[in-house]
C-alpha positions as CSV (number, residue, x, y, z in Angstrom):
1,M,41.3,-15.9,-60.8
2,E,44.7,-14.2,-60.2
3,R,47.6,-14.7,-62.6
4,L,50.6,-16.5,-61.2
5,N,53.4,-14.1,-60.5
6,Y,56.8,-15.5,-61.5
7,D,58.9,-13.1,-59.4
8,D,60.9,-14.7,-56.7
9,L,60.3,-18.3,-57.8
10,L,62.7,-21.1,-56.9
11,V,62.2,-24.5,-58.5
12,V,63.9,-27.9,-58.1
13,K,62.9,-30.8,-60.3
14,S,64.2,-34.4,-59.9
15,S,64.9,-34.7,-63.6
16,M,64.5,-33.0,-67.0
17,E,61.3,-33.2,-68.9
18,S,60.8,-36.6,-70.7
19,F,63.4,-38.3,-68.5
20,I,62.9,-40.6,-65.5
21,S,64.0,-40.0,-62.0
22,K,66.0,-42.8,-60.4
23,R,64.1,-44.4,-57.5
24,H,64.9,-47.3,-55.2
25,C,61.9,-49.5,-54.3
26,V,62.8,-49.4,-50.6
27,Y,64.8,-46.2,-50.1
28,G,63.0,-43.9,-52.5
29,S,64.3,-41.3,-54.9
30,L,68.0,-40.3,-55.1
31,M,67.0,-36.7,-55.4
32,I,64.7,-36.7,-52.3
33,R,67.2,-38.5,-50.2
34,A,69.9,-36.0,-51.2
35,L,67.6,-33.1,-50.6
36,V,66.6,-34.3,-47.1
37,S,70.3,-35.0,-46.2
38,S,71.4,-31.6,-47.4
39,M,68.6,-29.8,-45.7
40,Y,69.3,-31.6,-42.4
41,K,73.0,-30.6,-42.6
42,H,72.9,-27.2,-44.2
43,A,69.5,-25.5,-43.7
44,C,70.8,-23.5,-40.7
45,H,73.6,-21.8,-42.6
46,H,73.0,-22.0,-46.4
47,D,70.3,-20.5,-48.5
48,L,67.9,-22.8,-50.5
49,Y,69.4,-22.1,-53.9
50,T,72.8,-23.2,-52.6
51,I,71.3,-26.3,-51.0
52,F,69.5,-27.2,-54.3
53,K,72.8,-26.8,-56.2
54,Q,74.5,-29.2,-53.7
55,V,71.7,-31.7,-54.3
56,Q,72.2,-31.4,-58.0
57,T,75.9,-32.2,-57.6
58,K,75.3,-35.0,-55.1
59,V,72.8,-36.8,-57.3
60,R,75.1,-36.5,-60.3
61,K,78.0,-38.0,-58.2
62,L,75.8,-40.8,-56.9
63,C,74.8,-41.7,-60.5
64,L,78.4,-41.8,-61.5
65,D,79.6,-43.7,-58.4
66,R,76.9,-46.4,-58.8
67,N,77.4,-46.8,-62.6
68,L,73.8,-46.2,-63.3
69,D,72.9,-46.8,-66.9
70,S,71.6,-43.3,-67.5
71,G,72.5,-40.5,-65.3
72,Q,70.0,-38.2,-63.7
73,L,70.1,-34.4,-64.0
74,V,68.4,-32.5,-61.2
75,V,67.1,-29.2,-62.6
76,V,67.3,-26.1,-60.5
77,W,66.1,-22.7,-61.7
78,D,65.1,-19.4,-60.1
79,T,63.6,-16.0,-60.8
80,L,64.8,-14.5,-57.6
81,T,65.0,-10.7,-57.9
82,H,67.8,-8.6,-56.7
83,M,70.0,-11.6,-55.9
84,R,67.7,-12.5,-53.0
85,K,68.5,-15.5,-50.8
86,L,65.9,-17.7,-49.2
87,Y,66.6,-19.3,-45.8
88,L,64.6,-21.8,-43.8
89,F,66.3,-21.7,-40.4
90,P,69.1,-19.1,-40.4
91,G,71.3,-19.6,-37.4
92,F,69.3,-22.5,-36.1
93,N,71.2,-25.6,-35.0
94,G,68.8,-28.5,-34.4
95,S,71.5,-30.8,-33.0
96,K,72.1,-28.6,-29.9
97,R,69.6,-28.4,-27.1
98,A,68.6,-25.1,-25.4
99,D,70.0,-26.4,-22.0
100,D,73.4,-27.3,-23.5
101,S,76.0,-24.6,-22.8
């Protein structure tokens, strides 16, 4: 079996080890909701690391705004070499249709 190569790894976790992630029984996890929202808005012009940092800030703000008993810290870390940036859809704007001019 091949060893896992840790070069160019980008990780986002909903909370630190031994802590719980906030989750609404109907709407789901704060982190996943923030991630989907940020990806929808920014995947066409921001790299993934920047989006993950936005999610981290957004979840922290949501916890403070909602006066949750214990906050939630989204963990983001990377081993990207040479300051690489990862993009999903660079220059793609999903809200505009091809026939719109």
